[in-house]
N, C-alpha and C positions, 0 to 999 in steps of 0.2 A: 581618577576615581571612576569606577564603572557605573553606567546607567543601570536602571532596573532591568532593562532588557539584557544588558551585558551580564549582570549577575545571574539572571535566569539561565542564559545560555551556558555560562561557565559552570553553574551548579549542575545543569543537566549533564554536561560532559564529565564532570567529576563524580557524579552520583547516579548515573543512568542505571535503571533497572529494566531488564527485558522481560519477555513473556515467561521465561524460565526462572526469573527472579534473581539472576546473578549476572553481573557485568562489571568489568573494571578495565582500566587502562592496561594495555599489553606493553606498549612502548610509545615513545614520542617520535613522530615522523619528522618534524621540523619545528622551529620556533612558532610557526603560525598554524600548524596542523597537528592533530593528535590521532592516534590509532586506538580505537576502542574495541575490545574483544566482546562480541555478543554471542549468546547462545539462545536461540529461539526454537521452541518446540511446540508441536501440536498437542492438544489436550482433548479429553473427552467432553469437557464443557463447551469448547469451541466447535467440536464436531456436532453436538446436539443442536447448535444454533441454526444449522442448515439442513435439518432432517427433511423438511418439506421439499426443498430444491433437490436434494439427493434422491428422494423417493420418486419424484417426477422424472428425473433423468434416467433412473434405473428402469422405469416402466417404459420409457420412450426409446431407449437405445440399449443394445447388448453390452455386456462388460467388455472393456478394452484392456488387452495385455499391456503392461508397462515395460516390457523387455526391449522394445525397439530403440530405447535411448541408452542402452548399455547397462553395465553392471550397477551403476549408481542408482538405477530406478527399478529394483527388483521387488519392491514392496507390493503386496496385494492391496486391493481396495479396502479401505478401513484402517490401514496402518497410520499411526501418528508419526509424522516425519520430523526431523530435527535439522537445524542449521547451526553451524559454528562459523562465524565470520569475523575477520578483522576489518573494521570499517574506518576509513579515513574521513575525519570531520574537521571543519575549521575550529581552531582554538577559540574558546568563548570570548576571551579578551580581544583577540584580533577581530572577530566578527562584530563585537560591540563597537569597535572603533571604525569599522568599515562604513563607507558611504553608500555601498551597494545594497541590493535587496537582501534582507536578512531572513525573512520567513522561509523561503525554499532552501536555505542553507542550514536549517535546524533539523534535528531528528525528533519529530513530534510523536508523542506516545501512541496516538492512534495508528501509526504505521506498524508498531510492534503488535498491536491487537489484530490488525488485518493480516499480518504475516502469520500469526498464530492460527487464524481462521483458515487461511490457505493451506497451511501445513496439516491441518486437521481434516481437510475435506479434499484430498488429492484427486479423487475421481471426478470432481466437478471441473477440474482444470486439465486433466490428462488428455493429451491429444488435441487440445483446443488452441486457437489463436487468441492470445490475451493482449489487451490494451490496458496500460496503466495511465491514469490521468493525474496530473499534479504530483508527480512522484518525488520531487525534491532532489536532494544531493546524494543520497546514500545507496540506493539500489537494493535495499533489503527486501521489499515486497516483491519486486520483479524477480529477484533471485528465488524467493519462496515459490512463486508461480512456476518458474522453470524447474525447480527441484521437484515440484508436484507432477511434472511430466507434460507441461504445456508444449505444444509443437513449436510455437514461436511466442516470444514476448516482445512487445513494443512498449517501452517505458518512456514517458514524456513529461516535460515541464515547460513553462513559458520562459524560465530563466536560463540564459546561456551558461552562466556560471554553474548553476545547479546541474545542468546536463553534462558539462565537462567533468565536474566532480564525480558524477554518477558513472560516466564512462571509465574513469580511472579506477573507481571501486570495483566495477564489474571485471575489468582486466585483472585486478588483484584476486578477486574471488575465483576466476577461471582456473587458477593454478591448482586448486583443490577441488573445484566443482566445474568440470568441463561443460555441464549444461549451461553455464553462464555465457558460453560462446554463442548460444542461440538467442541471446537477449540483445536487442538494439535500443539505443537511447537517442532521442532527438527532441528538438524544440517543437511544441505544438501550442498554438494560440487558439483558444476556443472560439474567438470571434473571427478568426481567419483560418479555418480548418483546411481550406483548399491550398494554403501556402505551404503546407507540409507535404513532402514528396511521398510519404507513406499513407496519406489520406486524401490526396488531391484528385484521385480518380473514382471517388465514390466508395472507397473501401469501407467495409464495416467489419465488426468483430463479434464473435459469438459470446465472448466474455470480456467485460470491462470492470476494472477495479480502481479504487482510489481511497485515500485516507486523509481526513481533515481537509477536504478540498472545498468545503462550503463554509466560509467564514466572513463573507461580506453580503450585504443585501443584494447586490447585483449578481452575485454568483448563483443565486437560486434559479432564476429564469434562464440564465446562461447554461447551467448544468442540465436543465430539462431539454433545452434545444440541442446541446451537445450529445446527450444520450440518444435522442431521436435521430441524429445524423450518423453516429458512430456505432451504435449497438444494433446488431443484425436482428431481423425479425425472428422471434423465438429465443433471442439471446438473453443472457443474464448479466446483471451488474451487481457488484458487491462493494458497497461504500461503507466505510467506518469513520465515525467522527464523534466529537464531543456533542452533547445534547444542546438544545436550543437555549438553555439558560446560560451557556458558556460560549456560544458562537452566533454571530449575526448571520442571518440568512437561512438558518436551518428550519425554523418554523415556517417561513415563507415557502421553502422548498417542499415541506410536508404538505402544506395546503395546496400548492400547485399540483403535486403528484396525486392527491386524493381526488381531484376532479378530472384528471387526465384519462382519456379514453384509449390511448395507445400504450401507455406504460402502467403497470401495476406495481405496488410496493408493499412489502411486509417489513415492519420495524421490530427488530429483536434486540432488547436491551442486554448489555453485558452484565453478568452477575458481579456483585460487589467484590467478590473474591478475585475475579479476573482483573478488575481495575486496580485492586490493591497491589498487584505486582508492579504497578507503575509509580508507587508512592515515593520512590527516591528521586524521580525526575522533577526538576524545578519547573517544568512546563506542565506539570500535573499537580492538582491539589486533592486532598482527601474528600472534598465535597463534589468533585467532578464526576459526572456519569457519561457513559458512552453508549452508542447504539450501532448496530449493524443494519444497514438499509439494503434489503435484498429485493432487487428490481427485476422485473421481467418485461420484455417487449412483446406485446401480443401479436402484432403484425407489422 
């Protein structure tokens, strides 16, 4: 008999709805894994959420051509991009019975919302070095950033299992999306950032992204410190997550950011219609609300 968590995960895999509102199993990969076909696309609503950041970037820098990454990136600024991916995920029943860490092995709804935001605002990512924090196992958001024209994408998680699963997914995506070859996946512990070869020499990134990465009380302060270490001066971070009524640590994070002198933050709620697209996921309920945290490092 499945635990509540197992039922949630199994239900999520069986009934997952993406940003475009349509998703289903394409085929079964193995008795312990399933392949889910996802279609995620940019929307005018998600584009409007980052009007301020886009206007500031346009004023500060000239427009950048997207042709340097080949024919797959011919869109002009303002185009709403699309992704079609076959994502390999752990079967819900297998995951429920596993003794390993379960949270990073799930496809949380906030990841789909963040992918939608990225695909709707390509000019904020085009030509940039992008870091994804707490990416989990699927690689969808990193792929969206690469599809948007990021020069490189480093996608990370604390879980070894999640990173290995993500690497496998990225290899699969690369067959139809060569841009995925520019994506690297590795382990990153926010408490030991110098242990990662990609961040051990003071490296910082102009763009940092993450979805549902604040869900414990400890994560609030740790996230602020991590952003100060990894977000470059003048850089932007875009975090998407369920609101404070549904996740521990979010209110504490908001309070810390409100008094911080180095980082500024704008909170942009997702419209109810955007969250409604997630209603078939068992990891989402109709009362849940989500926000985009648009962060800028001042210096």
